[in-house]
VEXMARPA-497306 format. One record per residue (C-alpha): chain; x, y, z; residue number from 1. Coordinates in steps of 0.5 Angstrom, whole numbers, always signed. Layout:
N
@chain=A&x=X&y=Y&z=Z&resi=NUM
...
//
This chain:
351
@chain=A&x=+189&y=+251&z=+97&resi=1
@chain=A&x=+195&y=+253&z=+100&resi=2
@chain=A&x=+201&y=+250&z=+98&resi=3
@chain=A&x=+206&y=+253&z=+101&resi=4
@chain=A&x=+208&y=+254&z=+108&resi=5
@chain=A&x=+207&y=+262&z=+108&resi=6
@chain=A&x=+203&y=+264&z=+114&resi=7
@chain=A&x=+205&y=+264&z=+122&resi=8
@chain=A&x=+207&y=+258&z=+126&resi=9
@chain=A&x=+206&y=+261&z=+132&resi=10
@chain=A&x=+198&y=+263&z=+129&resi=11
@chain=A&x=+198&y=+256&z=+126&resi=12
@chain=A&x=+199&y=+253&z=+133&resi=13
@chain=A&x=+194&y=+258&z=+137&resi=14
@chain=A&x=+188&y=+257&z=+132&resi=15
@chain=A&x=+191&y=+249&z=+132&resi=16
@chain=A&x=+188&y=+249&z=+140&resi=17
@chain=A&x=+183&y=+253&z=+139&resi=18
@chain=A&x=+180&y=+246&z=+135&resi=19
@chain=A&x=+177&y=+240&z=+139&resi=20
@chain=A&x=+181&y=+235&z=+139&resi=21
@chain=A&x=+177&y=+230&z=+136&resi=22
@chain=A&x=+177&y=+235&z=+129&resi=23
@chain=A&x=+184&y=+235&z=+131&resi=24
@chain=A&x=+185&y=+227&z=+131&resi=25
@chain=A&x=+179&y=+227&z=+125&resi=26
@chain=A&x=+185&y=+232&z=+120&resi=27
@chain=A&x=+190&y=+228&z=+123&resi=28
@chain=A&x=+188&y=+222&z=+121&resi=29
@chain=A&x=+186&y=+225&z=+114&resi=30
@chain=A&x=+193&y=+228&z=+113&resi=31
@chain=A&x=+197&y=+221&z=+114&resi=32
@chain=A&x=+193&y=+217&z=+111&resi=33
@chain=A&x=+194&y=+221&z=+104&resi=34
@chain=A&x=+201&y=+220&z=+105&resi=35
@chain=A&x=+201&y=+213&z=+107&resi=36
@chain=A&x=+196&y=+213&z=+100&resi=37
@chain=A&x=+200&y=+217&z=+95&resi=38
@chain=A&x=+207&y=+213&z=+98&resi=39
@chain=A&x=+205&y=+207&z=+97&resi=40
@chain=A&x=+200&y=+208&z=+91&resi=41
@chain=A&x=+208&y=+211&z=+87&resi=42
@chain=A&x=+212&y=+205&z=+88&resi=43
@chain=A&x=+206&y=+200&z=+87&resi=44
@chain=A&x=+205&y=+205&z=+80&resi=45
@chain=A&x=+212&y=+205&z=+79&resi=46
@chain=A&x=+213&y=+197&z=+80&resi=47
@chain=A&x=+208&y=+196&z=+73&resi=48
@chain=A&x=+210&y=+203&z=+69&resi=49
@chain=A&x=+217&y=+200&z=+70&resi=50
@chain=A&x=+218&y=+191&z=+71&resi=51
@chain=A&x=+210&y=+190&z=+69&resi=52
@chain=A&x=+210&y=+184&z=+65&resi=53
@chain=A&x=+204&y=+186&z=+60&resi=54
@chain=A&x=+208&y=+192&z=+58&resi=55
@chain=A&x=+214&y=+190&z=+57&resi=56
@chain=A&x=+218&y=+197&z=+57&resi=57
@chain=A&x=+225&y=+198&z=+57&resi=58
@chain=A&x=+225&y=+205&z=+59&resi=59
@chain=A&x=+228&y=+206&z=+66&resi=60
@chain=A&x=+230&y=+214&z=+64&resi=61
@chain=A&x=+225&y=+216&z=+60&resi=62
@chain=A&x=+220&y=+214&z=+65&resi=63
@chain=A&x=+224&y=+217&z=+71&resi=64
@chain=A&x=+224&y=+223&z=+66&resi=65
@chain=A&x=+217&y=+225&z=+63&resi=66
@chain=A&x=+215&y=+225&z=+70&resi=67
@chain=A&x=+221&y=+231&z=+70&resi=68
@chain=A&x=+217&y=+234&z=+66&resi=69
@chain=A&x=+210&y=+233&z=+69&resi=70
@chain=A&x=+211&y=+236&z=+76&resi=71
@chain=A&x=+215&y=+242&z=+71&resi=72
@chain=A&x=+209&y=+242&z=+68&resi=73
@chain=A&x=+206&y=+243&z=+74&resi=74
@chain=A&x=+209&y=+247&z=+79&resi=75
@chain=A&x=+210&y=+252&z=+74&resi=76
@chain=A&x=+201&y=+251&z=+71&resi=77
@chain=A&x=+200&y=+252&z=+79&resi=78
@chain=A&x=+205&y=+258&z=+79&resi=79
@chain=A&x=+201&y=+261&z=+73&resi=80
@chain=A&x=+195&y=+260&z=+77&resi=81
@chain=A&x=+196&y=+263&z=+83&resi=82
@chain=A&x=+199&y=+270&z=+80&resi=83
@chain=A&x=+192&y=+270&z=+76&resi=84
@chain=A&x=+188&y=+268&z=+81&resi=85
@chain=A&x=+191&y=+272&z=+87&resi=86
@chain=A&x=+189&y=+270&z=+93&resi=87
@chain=A&x=+186&y=+262&z=+92&resi=88
@chain=A&x=+192&y=+259&z=+92&resi=89
@chain=A&x=+199&y=+260&z=+97&resi=90
@chain=A&x=+205&y=+258&z=+91&resi=91
@chain=A&x=+211&y=+262&z=+89&resi=92
@chain=A&x=+212&y=+266&z=+82&resi=93
@chain=A&x=+216&y=+262&z=+77&resi=94
@chain=A&x=+220&y=+265&z=+72&resi=95
@chain=A&x=+226&y=+261&z=+69&resi=96
@chain=A&x=+233&y=+264&z=+71&resi=97
@chain=A&x=+240&y=+260&z=+67&resi=98
@chain=A&x=+244&y=+264&z=+74&resi=99
@chain=A&x=+239&y=+260&z=+79&resi=100
@chain=A&x=+239&y=+254&z=+74&resi=101
@chain=A&x=+248&y=+253&z=+74&resi=102
@chain=A&x=+247&y=+255&z=+81&resi=103
@chain=A&x=+242&y=+248&z=+83&resi=104
@chain=A&x=+246&y=+244&z=+77&resi=105
@chain=A&x=+250&y=+241&z=+83&resi=106
@chain=A&x=+244&y=+238&z=+86&resi=107
@chain=A&x=+241&y=+237&z=+81&resi=108
@chain=A&x=+245&y=+231&z=+78&resi=109
@chain=A&x=+246&y=+229&z=+85&resi=110
@chain=A&x=+236&y=+229&z=+85&resi=111
@chain=A&x=+238&y=+226&z=+79&resi=112
@chain=A&x=+241&y=+220&z=+82&resi=113
@chain=A&x=+237&y=+220&z=+87&resi=114
@chain=A&x=+230&y=+219&z=+83&resi=115
@chain=A&x=+234&y=+214&z=+77&resi=116
@chain=A&x=+237&y=+210&z=+82&resi=117
@chain=A&x=+232&y=+209&z=+86&resi=118
@chain=A&x=+227&y=+208&z=+80&resi=119
@chain=A&x=+233&y=+202&z=+78&resi=120
@chain=A&x=+233&y=+199&z=+84&resi=121
@chain=A&x=+225&y=+198&z=+84&resi=122
@chain=A&x=+226&y=+195&z=+76&resi=123
@chain=A&x=+230&y=+190&z=+78&resi=124
@chain=A&x=+228&y=+188&z=+86&resi=125
@chain=A&x=+221&y=+186&z=+88&resi=126
@chain=A&x=+216&y=+191&z=+93&resi=127
@chain=A&x=+217&y=+187&z=+98&resi=128
@chain=A&x=+224&y=+188&z=+99&resi=129
@chain=A&x=+225&y=+195&z=+96&resi=130
@chain=A&x=+225&y=+198&z=+103&resi=131
@chain=A&x=+231&y=+194&z=+105&resi=132
@chain=A&x=+235&y=+195&z=+99&resi=133
@chain=A&x=+235&y=+202&z=+99&resi=134
@chain=A&x=+234&y=+202&z=+107&resi=135
@chain=A&x=+243&y=+205&z=+107&resi=136
@chain=A&x=+239&y=+213&z=+107&resi=137
@chain=A&x=+240&y=+213&z=+115&resi=138
@chain=A&x=+247&y=+210&z=+116&resi=139
@chain=A&x=+250&y=+215&z=+110&resi=140
@chain=A&x=+246&y=+221&z=+114&resi=141
@chain=A&x=+252&y=+219&z=+120&resi=142
@chain=A&x=+258&y=+218&z=+115&resi=143
@chain=A&x=+257&y=+223&z=+111&resi=144
@chain=A&x=+255&y=+230&z=+117&resi=145
@chain=A&x=+262&y=+227&z=+119&resi=146
@chain=A&x=+266&y=+226&z=+113&resi=147
@chain=A&x=+262&y=+233&z=+110&resi=148
@chain=A&x=+260&y=+237&z=+116&resi=149
@chain=A&x=+265&y=+234&z=+121&resi=150
@chain=A&x=+258&y=+233&z=+126&resi=151
@chain=A&x=+259&y=+226&z=+131&resi=152
@chain=A&x=+254&y=+223&z=+133&resi=153
@chain=A&x=+252&y=+219&z=+139&resi=154
@chain=A&x=+254&y=+211&z=+140&resi=155
@chain=A&x=+246&y=+209&z=+141&resi=156
@chain=A&x=+245&y=+213&z=+136&resi=157
@chain=A&x=+251&y=+208&z=+131&resi=158
@chain=A&x=+248&y=+202&z=+136&resi=159
@chain=A&x=+241&y=+203&z=+132&resi=160
@chain=A&x=+245&y=+204&z=+125&resi=161
@chain=A&x=+249&y=+197&z=+127&resi=162
@chain=A&x=+241&y=+195&z=+128&resi=163
@chain=A&x=+240&y=+198&z=+120&resi=164
@chain=A&x=+246&y=+195&z=+117&resi=165
@chain=A&x=+245&y=+188&z=+120&resi=166
@chain=A&x=+237&y=+188&z=+118&resi=167
@chain=A&x=+240&y=+190&z=+111&resi=168
@chain=A&x=+245&y=+184&z=+110&resi=169
@chain=A&x=+241&y=+179&z=+113&resi=170
@chain=A&x=+235&y=+182&z=+109&resi=171
@chain=A&x=+240&y=+181&z=+102&resi=172
@chain=A&x=+243&y=+173&z=+105&resi=173
@chain=A&x=+234&y=+172&z=+105&resi=174
@chain=A&x=+233&y=+174&z=+98&resi=175
@chain=A&x=+239&y=+171&z=+96&resi=176
@chain=A&x=+236&y=+163&z=+100&resi=177
@chain=A&x=+230&y=+164&z=+97&resi=178
@chain=A&x=+233&y=+165&z=+90&resi=179
@chain=A&x=+230&y=+173&z=+88&resi=180
@chain=A&x=+235&y=+177&z=+90&resi=181
@chain=A&x=+239&y=+182&z=+85&resi=182
@chain=A&x=+245&y=+184&z=+86&resi=183
@chain=A&x=+244&y=+190&z=+81&resi=184
@chain=A&x=+238&y=+192&z=+84&resi=185
@chain=A&x=+241&y=+191&z=+91&resi=186
@chain=A&x=+246&y=+196&z=+87&resi=187
@chain=A&x=+242&y=+200&z=+86&resi=188
@chain=A&x=+239&y=+201&z=+93&resi=189
@chain=A&x=+245&y=+203&z=+96&resi=190
@chain=A&x=+247&y=+208&z=+91&resi=191
@chain=A&x=+240&y=+210&z=+91&resi=192
@chain=A&x=+241&y=+211&z=+99&resi=193
@chain=A&x=+247&y=+215&z=+98&resi=194
@chain=A&x=+243&y=+221&z=+93&resi=195
@chain=A&x=+238&y=+221&z=+98&resi=196
@chain=A&x=+243&y=+223&z=+105&resi=197
@chain=A&x=+247&y=+228&z=+100&resi=198
@chain=A&x=+241&y=+231&z=+96&resi=199
@chain=A&x=+238&y=+232&z=+104&resi=200
@chain=A&x=+246&y=+236&z=+105&resi=201
@chain=A&x=+246&y=+240&z=+99&resi=202
@chain=A&x=+239&y=+242&z=+99&resi=203
@chain=A&x=+241&y=+246&z=+105&resi=204
@chain=A&x=+247&y=+249&z=+102&resi=205
@chain=A&x=+243&y=+251&z=+96&resi=206
@chain=A&x=+236&y=+254&z=+99&resi=207
@chain=A&x=+238&y=+260&z=+100&resi=208
@chain=A&x=+240&y=+260&z=+91&resi=209
@chain=A&x=+232&y=+260&z=+90&resi=210
@chain=A&x=+229&y=+265&z=+97&resi=211
@chain=A&x=+229&y=+258&z=+101&resi=212
@chain=A&x=+222&y=+257&z=+97&resi=213
@chain=A&x=+223&y=+249&z=+96&resi=214
@chain=A&x=+217&y=+249&z=+90&resi=215
@chain=A&x=+222&y=+254&z=+86&resi=216
@chain=A&x=+227&y=+248&z=+88&resi=217
@chain=A&x=+224&y=+244&z=+86&resi=218
@chain=A&x=+222&y=+246&z=+80&resi=219
@chain=A&x=+230&y=+248&z=+78&resi=220
@chain=A&x=+231&y=+241&z=+79&resi=221
@chain=A&x=+226&y=+239&z=+76&resi=222
@chain=A&x=+228&y=+243&z=+69&resi=223
@chain=A&x=+235&y=+242&z=+71&resi=224
@chain=A&x=+234&y=+234&z=+71&resi=225
@chain=A&x=+229&y=+234&z=+63&resi=226
@chain=A&x=+235&y=+239&z=+60&resi=227
@chain=A&x=+240&y=+232&z=+63&resi=228
@chain=A&x=+237&y=+226&z=+61&resi=229
@chain=A&x=+234&y=+227&z=+54&resi=230
@chain=A&x=+242&y=+226&z=+53&resi=231
@chain=A&x=+243&y=+220&z=+56&resi=232
@chain=A&x=+237&y=+217&z=+52&resi=233
@chain=A&x=+240&y=+218&z=+48&resi=234
@chain=A&x=+246&y=+215&z=+49&resi=235
@chain=A&x=+242&y=+209&z=+52&resi=236
@chain=A&x=+238&y=+208&z=+46&resi=237
@chain=A&x=+232&y=+208&z=+49&resi=238
@chain=A&x=+229&y=+214&z=+45&resi=239
@chain=A&x=+230&y=+207&z=+39&resi=240
@chain=A&x=+226&y=+203&z=+45&resi=241
@chain=A&x=+221&y=+207&z=+45&resi=242
@chain=A&x=+219&y=+208&z=+38&resi=243
@chain=A&x=+219&y=+201&z=+38&resi=244
@chain=A&x=+214&y=+201&z=+42&resi=245
@chain=A&x=+208&y=+197&z=+41&resi=246
@chain=A&x=+203&y=+200&z=+46&resi=247
@chain=A&x=+206&y=+208&z=+44&resi=248
@chain=A&x=+200&y=+210&z=+42&resi=249
@chain=A&x=+195&y=+208&z=+48&resi=250
@chain=A&x=+191&y=+212&z=+51&resi=251
@chain=A&x=+192&y=+208&z=+59&resi=252
@chain=A&x=+199&y=+207&z=+57&resi=253
@chain=A&x=+200&y=+216&z=+58&resi=254
@chain=A&x=+194&y=+215&z=+63&resi=255
@chain=A&x=+200&y=+211&z=+67&resi=256
@chain=A&x=+206&y=+214&z=+65&resi=257
@chain=A&x=+202&y=+222&z=+67&resi=258
@chain=A&x=+199&y=+219&z=+73&resi=259
@chain=A&x=+206&y=+216&z=+76&resi=260
@chain=A&x=+209&y=+224&z=+74&resi=261
@chain=A&x=+202&y=+227&z=+78&resi=262
@chain=A&x=+204&y=+223&z=+85&resi=263
@chain=A&x=+211&y=+224&z=+84&resi=264
@chain=A&x=+209&y=+231&z=+85&resi=265
@chain=A&x=+204&y=+231&z=+91&resi=266
@chain=A&x=+209&y=+226&z=+94&resi=267
@chain=A&x=+213&y=+233&z=+96&resi=268
@chain=A&x=+206&y=+236&z=+98&resi=269
@chain=A&x=+203&y=+232&z=+103&resi=270
@chain=A&x=+210&y=+230&z=+106&resi=271
@chain=A&x=+209&y=+237&z=+108&resi=272
@chain=A&x=+203&y=+238&z=+110&resi=273
@chain=A&x=+203&y=+232&z=+115&resi=274
@chain=A&x=+209&y=+234&z=+118&resi=275
@chain=A&x=+205&y=+241&z=+119&resi=276
@chain=A&x=+200&y=+238&z=+122&resi=277
@chain=A&x=+205&y=+233&z=+126&resi=278
@chain=A&x=+212&y=+234&z=+127&resi=279
@chain=A&x=+218&y=+232&z=+124&resi=280
@chain=A&x=+218&y=+226&z=+128&resi=281
@chain=A&x=+212&y=+224&z=+128&resi=282
@chain=A&x=+213&y=+224&z=+121&resi=283
@chain=A&x=+219&y=+219&z=+120&resi=284
@chain=A&x=+215&y=+215&z=+125&resi=285
@chain=A&x=+209&y=+215&z=+120&resi=286
@chain=A&x=+213&y=+214&z=+114&resi=287
@chain=A&x=+217&y=+207&z=+118&resi=288
@chain=A&x=+210&y=+205&z=+119&resi=289
@chain=A&x=+208&y=+206&z=+112&resi=290
@chain=A&x=+214&y=+202&z=+110&resi=291
@chain=A&x=+211&y=+196&z=+113&resi=292
@chain=A&x=+204&y=+195&z=+111&resi=293
@chain=A&x=+207&y=+197&z=+104&resi=294
@chain=A&x=+212&y=+191&z=+105&resi=295
@chain=A&x=+206&y=+187&z=+107&resi=296
@chain=A&x=+202&y=+190&z=+103&resi=297
@chain=A&x=+207&y=+187&z=+97&resi=298
@chain=A&x=+208&y=+180&z=+99&resi=299
@chain=A&x=+200&y=+179&z=+99&resi=300
@chain=A&x=+199&y=+182&z=+92&resi=301
@chain=A&x=+204&y=+179&z=+89&resi=302
@chain=A&x=+202&y=+172&z=+92&resi=303
@chain=A&x=+210&y=+171&z=+95&resi=304
@chain=A&x=+212&y=+166&z=+101&resi=305
@chain=A&x=+217&y=+169&z=+106&resi=306
@chain=A&x=+221&y=+166&z=+111&resi=307
@chain=A&x=+221&y=+168&z=+119&resi=308
@chain=A&x=+228&y=+171&z=+118&resi=309
@chain=A&x=+227&y=+175&z=+111&resi=310
@chain=A&x=+221&y=+178&z=+115&resi=311
@chain=A&x=+226&y=+179&z=+121&resi=312
@chain=A&x=+230&y=+183&z=+118&resi=313
@chain=A&x=+225&y=+187&z=+115&resi=314
@chain=A&x=+223&y=+188&z=+123&resi=315
@chain=A&x=+231&y=+190&z=+124&resi=316
@chain=A&x=+232&y=+196&z=+119&resi=317
@chain=A&x=+225&y=+198&z=+121&resi=318
@chain=A&x=+225&y=+198&z=+129&resi=319
@chain=A&x=+232&y=+201&z=+127&resi=320
@chain=A&x=+230&y=+207&z=+123&resi=321
@chain=A&x=+225&y=+208&z=+128&resi=322
@chain=A&x=+230&y=+208&z=+134&resi=323
@chain=A&x=+235&y=+212&z=+131&resi=324
@chain=A&x=+229&y=+217&z=+129&resi=325
@chain=A&x=+228&y=+217&z=+137&resi=326
@chain=A&x=+234&y=+216&z=+139&resi=327
@chain=A&x=+235&y=+224&z=+136&resi=328
@chain=A&x=+229&y=+227&z=+137&resi=329
@chain=A&x=+231&y=+226&z=+144&resi=330
@chain=A&x=+238&y=+228&z=+144&resi=331
@chain=A&x=+236&y=+233&z=+140&resi=332
@chain=A&x=+230&y=+236&z=+146&resi=333
@chain=A&x=+235&y=+235&z=+152&resi=334
@chain=A&x=+242&y=+240&z=+147&resi=335
@chain=A&x=+233&y=+245&z=+148&resi=336
@chain=A&x=+232&y=+244&z=+156&resi=337
@chain=A&x=+239&y=+246&z=+157&resi=338
@chain=A&x=+241&y=+251&z=+160&resi=339
@chain=A&x=+246&y=+255&z=+155&resi=340
@chain=A&x=+253&y=+258&z=+158&resi=341
@chain=A&x=+251&y=+265&z=+158&resi=342
@chain=A&x=+244&y=+264&z=+162&resi=343
@chain=A&x=+248&y=+259&z=+166&resi=344
@chain=A&x=+253&y=+266&z=+168&resi=345
@chain=A&x=+248&y=+270&z=+168&resi=346
@chain=A&x=+243&y=+265&z=+174&resi=347
@chain=A&x=+251&y=+265&z=+177&resi=348
@chain=A&x=+252&y=+272&z=+178&resi=349
@chain=A&x=+244&y=+273&z=+180&resi=350
@chain=A&x=+242&y=+277&z=+174&resi=351
//
């Protein structure tokens, strides 16, 4: 059971070539199915915890805090197990270093914003609109890459961003026309998209502080989040609301809360697993298809009726996101295939 990829990529590539096509196809299908099941289940479960009429629990910060706590405990437990039983799993050793925690702290603030705004968006909007509400991540990626990293974007990539923005505004308009629009949830969705983009940018800067280990970064991010959430729980009065909660002693409630934390931990693992067995490009395409399936499931599960233009807005968002992924992949492939200036100079000199 490998939870941290440290094997040689070339060795993995050779091993995959030796496997029969049907076996590789079956592995990929299982991994993609696992990613879809984990991701979709996590969204529906979080919606239940955040906005269920049967629970009537209005403590979104506590729900997020508890999920971070579960992830922290799981990371430490797996690290201890890997140390006690070497060879059973590949997981980095984890010990809390305050110096490293301080180095990761700026990213942890962005991480807190990302997971909190995601949950707040899900609390106020329906699962069917959730993907459209958070669809501006790609647009913020392009904008922040230019503002912070001075990286320009091609005309075709900008066109796909225009399609995404158009789909977002059409979706907002149609939600309003149907009387189900939550401006609060939509604002949280936009803020979540911004934080997702910032998180991706700053993760690259912070990774050297944790020796390039994603699992160490996950551990420190969640430890910092648990500490920073505590004053928020006090300031927002959620601890008092929790004390007054009628199902506080319910095993079912804590079981669902813990399951939500397990899904939050598992999504990081299955995402890495899907990229390992396919490719980053295929992972993005799979994520887009998963979002489409999730939207259809939400409409069916909650017995909602949506207009043609509402579905059009979803197709614009999903189509624009897929097109952006394809354009960026094509551009990267083109750059890799172009000979470097030094190679051109050598070829011109006949070397």
